[in-house]
MDAnalysis code that builds the backbone (N, CA, C; Angstrom):
import MDAnalysis as mda
import numpy as np

u = mda.Universe.empty(213, n_residues=71, atom_resindex=np.repeat(np.arange(71), 3), trajectory=True)
u.add_TopologyAttr("name", ["N", "CA", "C"] * 71)
u.add_TopologyAttr("resid", np.arange(1, 72))
u.add_TopologyAttr("resname", ["UNK", "UNK", "UNK", "UNK", "UNK", "UNK", "UNK", "UNK", "UNK", "UNK", "UNK", "UNK", "UNK", "UNK", "UNK", "UNK", "UNK", "UNK", "UNK", "UNK", "UNK", "UNK", "UNK", "UNK", "UNK", "UNK", "UNK", "UNK", "UNK", "UNK", "UNK", "UNK", "UNK", "UNK", "UNK", "UNK", "UNK", "UNK", "UNK", "UNK", "UNK", "UNK", "UNK", "UNK", "UNK", "UNK", "UNK", "UNK", "UNK", "UNK", "UNK", "UNK", "UNK", "UNK", "UNK", "UNK", "UNK", "UNK", "UNK", "UNK", "UNK", "UNK", "UNK", "UNK", "UNK", "UNK", "UNK", "UNK", "UNK", "UNK", "UNK"])
u.atoms.positions = np.array([
    [-132.048, -99.092, 28.718],
    [-132.011, -99.687, 27.399],
    [-131.349, -98.761, 26.384],
    [-131.632, -97.453, 26.470],
    [-131.081, -96.515, 25.494],
    [-129.564, -96.478, 25.573],
    [-129.014, -96.563, 26.785],
    [-127.561, -96.555, 26.947],
    [-126.918, -97.776, 26.332],
    [-127.577, -98.917, 26.478],
    [-127.060, -100.159, 25.908],
    [-127.094, -100.100, 24.385],
    [-128.164, -99.510, 23.842],
    [-128.289, -99.384, 22.386],
    [-127.193, -98.474, 21.840],
    [-126.948, -97.353, 22.529],
    [-125.883, -96.436, 22.107],
    [-124.518, -97.118, 22.153],
    [-124.303, -97.889, 23.210],
    [-123.035, -98.591, 23.342],
    [-122.847, -99.596, 22.211],
    [-123.912, -100.333, 21.893],
    [-123.838, -101.313, 20.803],
    [-123.557, -100.622, 19.463],
    [-124.195, -99.475, 19.252],
    [-123.969, -98.740, 18.007],
    [-122.524, -98.238, 17.935],
    [-122.001, -97.761, 19.050],
    [-120.626, -97.274, 19.069],
    [-119.640, -98.417, 18.820],
    [-119.886, -99.556, 19.434],
    [-119.016, -100.724, 19.228],
    [-119.068, -101.154, 17.759],
    [-120.259, -101.185, 17.198],
    [-120.402, -101.565, 15.791],
    [-119.677, -100.576, 14.880],
    [-119.778, -99.287, 15.168],
    [-119.089, -98.273, 14.372],
    [-117.571, -98.462, 14.460],
    [-117.081, -98.779, 15.637],
    [-115.643, -99.024, 15.808],
    [-115.198, -100.270, 15.036],
    [-116.028, -101.306, 15.050],
    [-115.707, -102.526, 14.313],
    [-115.635, -102.259, 12.805],
    [-116.553, -101.431, 12.308],
    [-116.556, -101.080, 10.885],
    [-115.286, -100.299, 10.549],
    [-114.954, -99.314, 11.393],
    [-113.735, -98.523, 11.164],
    [-112.501, -99.415, 11.184],
    [-112.450, -100.347, 12.109],
    [-111.317, -101.262, 12.207],
    [-111.184, -102.108, 10.944],
    [-112.310, -102.563, 10.421],
    [-112.275, -103.369, 9.198],
    [-111.720, -102.551, 8.034],
    [-112.158, -101.304, 7.895],
    [-111.637, -100.451, 6.826],
    [-110.153, -100.156, 7.029],
    [-109.752, -99.959, 8.276],
    [-108.343, -99.712, 8.547],
    [-107.496, -100.935, 8.210],
    [-107.988, -102.113, 8.512],
    [-107.268, -103.344, 8.165],
    [-107.089, -103.450, 6.647],
    [-108.141, -103.130, 5.895],
    [-108.056, -103.171, 4.432],
    [-107.038, -102.152, 3.923],
    [-107.055, -100.955, 4.508],
    [-106.130, -99.903, 4.089],
    [-104.690, -100.295, 4.395],
    [-104.462, -100.837, 5.573],
    [-103.111, -101.265, 5.950],
    [-102.617, -102.353, 5.001],
    [-103.458, -103.290, 4.663],
    [-103.058, -104.364, 3.746],
    [-102.730, -103.796, 2.359],
    [-103.543, -102.867, 1.876],
    [-103.286, -102.248, 0.568],
    [-101.968, -101.479, 0.595],
    [-101.725, -100.737, 1.666],
    [-100.464, -100.001, 1.789],
    [-99.277, -100.948, 1.869],
    [-99.433, -102.044, 2.578],
    [-98.364, -103.034, 2.676],
    [-98.031, -103.605, 1.305],
    [-99.040, -103.899, 0.516],
    [-98.806, -104.417, -0.836],
    [-98.094, -103.379, -1.699],
    [-98.477, -102.114, -1.553],
    [-97.832, -101.040, -2.314],
    [-96.369, -100.908, -1.933],
    [-96.088, -100.924, -0.645],
    [-94.705, -100.812, -0.179],
    [-93.881, -102.004, -0.667],
    [-94.442, -103.197, -0.609],
    [-93.731, -104.390, -1.073],
    [-93.418, -104.287, -2.565],
    [-94.375, -103.843, -3.351],
    [-94.159, -103.679, -4.791],
    [-93.081, -102.638, -5.062],
    [-93.150, -101.521, -4.350],
    [-92.156, -100.466, -4.555],
    [-90.772, -100.928, -4.125],
    [-90.689, -101.695, -3.056],
    [-89.395, -102.194, -2.606],
    [-88.780, -103.111, -3.670],
    [-89.591, -103.943, -4.283],
    [-89.092, -104.817, -5.352],
    [-88.577, -103.983, -6.520],
    [-89.293, -102.926, -6.875],
    [-88.854, -102.050, -7.967],
    [-87.558, -101.343, -7.600],
    [-87.456, -100.854, -6.379],
    [-86.236, -100.177, -5.932],
    [-85.066, -101.151, -5.964],
    [-85.281, -102.368, -5.514],
    [-84.220, -103.375, -5.511],
    [-83.761, -103.676, -6.932],
    [-84.706, -103.832, -7.859],
    [-84.353, -104.107, -9.255],
    [-83.595, -102.926, -9.862],
    [-84.038, -101.712, -9.582],
    [-83.358, -100.529, -10.115],
    [-81.961, -100.371, -9.516],
    [-81.802, -100.685, -8.252],
    [-80.492, -100.619, -7.605],
    [-79.529, -101.604, -8.251],
    [-79.997, -102.821, -8.510],
    [-79.141, -103.813, -9.171],
    [-78.802, -103.376, -10.599],
    [-79.788, -102.806, -11.298],
    [-79.548, -102.336, -12.658],
    [-78.541, -101.189, -12.663],
    [-78.647, -100.281, -11.729],
    [-77.714, -99.165, -11.631],
    [-76.305, -99.665, -11.336],
    [-76.173, -100.631, -10.464],
    [-74.863, -101.197, -10.155],
    [-74.251, -101.854, -11.395],
    [-75.061, -102.575, -12.163],
    [-74.570, -103.221, -13.373],
    [-74.137, -102.177, -14.405],
    [-74.924, -101.127, -14.568],
    [-74.565, -100.079, -15.520],
    [-73.306, -99.334, -15.086],
    [-73.169, -99.112, -13.797],
    [-71.969, -98.456, -13.276],
    [-70.732, -99.307, -13.548],
    [-70.880, -100.604, -13.356],
    [-69.762, -101.517, -13.633],
    [-69.410, -101.506, -15.120],
    [-70.418, -101.510, -15.972],
    [-70.164, -101.461, -17.417],
    [-69.470, -100.159, -17.810],
    [-69.887, -99.041, -17.209],
    [-69.259, -97.756, -17.491],
    [-67.801, -97.766, -17.050],
    [-67.536, -98.299, -15.864],
    [-66.156, -98.394, -15.386],
    [-65.311, -99.235, -16.331],
    [-65.855, -100.335, -16.813],
    [-65.130, -101.196, -17.745],
    [-64.882, -100.486, -19.065],
    [-65.887, -99.748, -19.539],
    [-65.739, -99.036, -20.810],
    [-64.691, -97.934, -20.682],
    [-64.689, -97.225, -19.561],
    [-63.706, -96.162, -19.363],
    [-62.303, -96.723, -19.226],
    [-62.147, -97.837, -18.554],
    [-60.814, -98.414, -18.394],
    [-60.324, -99.025, -19.708],
    [-61.236, -99.476, -20.535],
    [-60.859, -100.052, -21.824],
    [-60.566, -98.990, -22.876],
    [-61.075, -97.777, -22.680],
    [-60.880, -96.710, -23.659],
    [-59.489, -96.098, -23.547],
    [-58.836, -96.261, -22.441],
    [-57.488, -95.738, -22.284],
    [-57.451, -94.354, -21.667],
    [-58.371, -93.495, -22.038],
    [-58.393, -92.132, -21.490],
    [-59.735, -91.914, -20.799],
    [-59.741, -91.145, -19.742],
    [-61.024, -90.862, -19.080],
    [-62.007, -90.164, -20.015],
    [-63.250, -90.454, -19.859],
    [-64.281, -89.919, -20.754],
    [-64.421, -88.409, -20.626],
    [-64.059, -87.831, -19.502],
    [-64.234, -86.404, -19.290],
    [-63.033, -85.572, -19.736],
    [-61.979, -86.206, -20.149],
    [-60.774, -85.497, -20.534],
    [-60.903, -84.980, -21.973],
    [-60.428, -83.744, -22.228],
    [-60.461, -83.189, -23.571],
    [-59.432, -83.886, -24.464],
    [-59.778, -84.032, -25.725],
    [-58.813, -84.608, -26.660],
    [-57.604, -83.665, -26.803],
    [-56.448, -84.172, -27.239],
    [-55.230, -83.359, -27.289],
    [-55.293, -82.190, -28.275],
    [-56.150, -82.191, -29.252],
    [-56.188, -81.111, -30.253],
    [-56.890, -79.859, -29.734],
    [-57.400, -79.849, -28.496],
    [-58.038, -78.655, -27.954],
    [-57.052, -77.770, -27.280],
])
């Protein structure tokens, strides 16, 4: 009987650990999904800003890093 009781306790402990691990995995999955959405939005924003900078530099006539002629 004692062996069966120990086995039942061990199985129950494993089931509890599994439940906590499932909760942790789900929380981590939600965090990763949220971060991926933020990264995607920032990547699109960076691409748009880069395009605007390229347009501004091409419209200015001279590269932004070039010294003015009076130097």
